[in-house]
LUMMIDO-981341 format. One record per residue (C-alpha): y, z, x. Coordinates in steps of 0.2 Angstrom, whole numbers, plus 2048, in hexadecimal, padded with zeros to 3 digits. Example, Ala and Ser with C-alpha at 12.3 -4.5 7.8 and 13.67 -1.06 7.14 Angstrom:
REM LUMMIDO-981341
v=7EA w=827 u=83E
v=7FB w=824 u=844
//
This chain:
REM LUMMIDO-981341
v=7FF w=7FF u=801
v=810 w=7FC u=808
v=821 w=802 u=803
v=835 w=802 u=805
v=842 w=80F u=80A
v=850 w=810 u=80A
v=856 w=821 u=810
v=84D w=82E u=814
v=851 w=83C u=807
v=846 w=828 u=7FF
v=839 w=82A u=80E
v=837 w=83D u=807
v=836 w=838 u=7F6
v=824 w=82D u=7FA
v=81E w=83B u=804
v=822 w=847 u=7F6
v=816 w=83B u=7E9
v=809 w=839 u=7F7
v=809 w=849 u=7FA
v=803 w=84D u=7E8
v=7F4 w=843 u=7EB
v=7EF w=84F u=7FB
v=7E0 w=854 u=7FB
v=7D9 w=863 u=807
v=7D6 w=85E u=816
v=7DC w=84E u=814
v=7E7 w=849 u=825
v=7F4 w=83D u=825
v=7F2 w=831 u=838
v=808 w=82C u=839
v=80C w=81E u=844
v=81C w=817 u=849
v=82B w=81A u=854
v=836 w=826 u=859
v=845 w=826 u=84C
v=838 w=821 u=83B
v=835 w=82B u=831
v=829 w=838 u=836
v=82F w=848 u=832
v=83A w=83E u=826
v=829 w=83C u=81B
v=81D w=850 u=820
v=82E w=855 u=81B
v=82B w=84C u=809
v=81A w=852 u=80B
v=81B w=861 u=80C
v=829 w=864 u=7FB
v=819 w=858 u=7F1
v=80F w=867 u=7FA
v=81A w=875 u=7EF
v=822 w=879 u=800
v=831 w=881 u=802
v=837 w=885 u=814
v=83E w=876 u=820
v=833 w=86C u=82A
v=838 w=867 u=83A
v=831 w=85D u=84A
v=824 w=867 u=851
v=823 w=85E u=863
v=825 w=86B u=86C
v=81B w=879 u=863
v=80D w=867 u=85F
v=809 w=875 u=84E
v=817 w=879 u=841
v=80C w=883 u=833
v=811 w=882 u=820
v=803 w=88D u=816
v=80D w=88E u=807
v=80A w=880 u=7FC
v=7FD w=87A u=7F1
v=7F4 w=876 u=804
v=7FC w=87D u=816
v=802 w=86C u=81C
v=7FE w=86E u=82E
v=80E w=864 u=839
v=806 w=85D u=84A
v=810 w=851 u=857
v=803 w=84A u=862
v=813 w=843 u=86F
v=80E w=84D u=87D
v=7FA w=849 u=87C
v=7F5 w=83F u=887
v=7DF w=840 u=881
v=7D8 w=844 u=874
v=7CD w=854 u=877
v=7E0 w=85B u=879
v=7DF w=85F u=865
v=7CE w=86A u=866
v=7D8 w=872 u=874
v=7E6 w=878 u=868
v=7DA w=879 u=85B
v=7D5 w=86C u=852
v=7C8 w=871 u=848
v=7D0 w=883 u=843
v=7DB w=877 u=839
v=7CE w=86E u=82F
v=7C7 w=87B u=829
v=7D4 w=883 u=823
v=7D4 w=876 u=815
v=7E7 w=870 u=814
v=7ED w=85F u=819
v=7F1 w=859 u=82B
v=800 w=850 u=82F
v=7FD w=847 u=840
v=80E w=83F u=849
v=809 w=833 u=859
v=7F7 w=835 u=84F
v=7F2 w=823 u=858
v=7F3 w=831 u=86B
v=7E5 w=83A u=863
v=7DC w=82E u=85A
v=7C9 w=82D u=85F
v=7CB w=841 u=856
v=7D0 w=83D u=847
v=7C2 w=837 u=83A
v=7C7 w=82E u=82A
v=7DD w=831 u=829
v=7E7 w=829 u=81B
v=7F4 w=822 u=825
v=804 w=820 u=825
v=80E w=810 u=830
v=821 w=812 u=830
v=82C w=806 u=833
v=83D w=803 u=835
v=845 w=7F3 u=830
v=84D w=7EB u=83D
v=85B w=7E7 u=833
v=85F w=7F9 u=82D
v=860 w=804 u=832
v=85B w=811 u=824
v=850 w=807 u=81C
v=83C w=808 u=821
v=82D w=7FF u=81F
v=820 w=80B u=818
v=80D w=809 u=817
v=801 w=815 u=811
v=7EC w=80F u=816
v=7DD w=81A u=815
v=7CF w=822 u=810
v=7D1 w=822 u=7FB
v=7E2 w=81A u=7FE
v=7DB w=809 u=802
v=7D5 w=805 u=7F2
v=7DF w=800 u=7E3
v=7E6 w=812 u=7E4
v=7FA w=814 u=7E0
v=808 w=81F u=7E2
//
């Protein structure tokens, strides 16, 4: 499924819509350049899950936890990881066992460790700095599923 958003607020709204369809144990694998809107999308996921805390990028902490929603949200940033094995050193399996949603920025750095993720690809429109082209694939989203 492909979507076009024309502002950070619309990107957040799309994230909130996706959150309504998420189930315990879902993994969101983000793909997109720096500034593509991954954190904005995650803010929407959090809001859609009923999380009221401010959502920030986990660039320096690797993971931010938001446990107070319909499902807990674990927001990872794998930019600094160079080997998928490092993901397991962080306790990845423990996060999966907590039956929340794991949202993984820079997922390509740990792709071999992610099994059956929902992939959210965010691309900037070259003609408009506010417009994003967002594709959601994987899992049940490969079928005829509408948000």
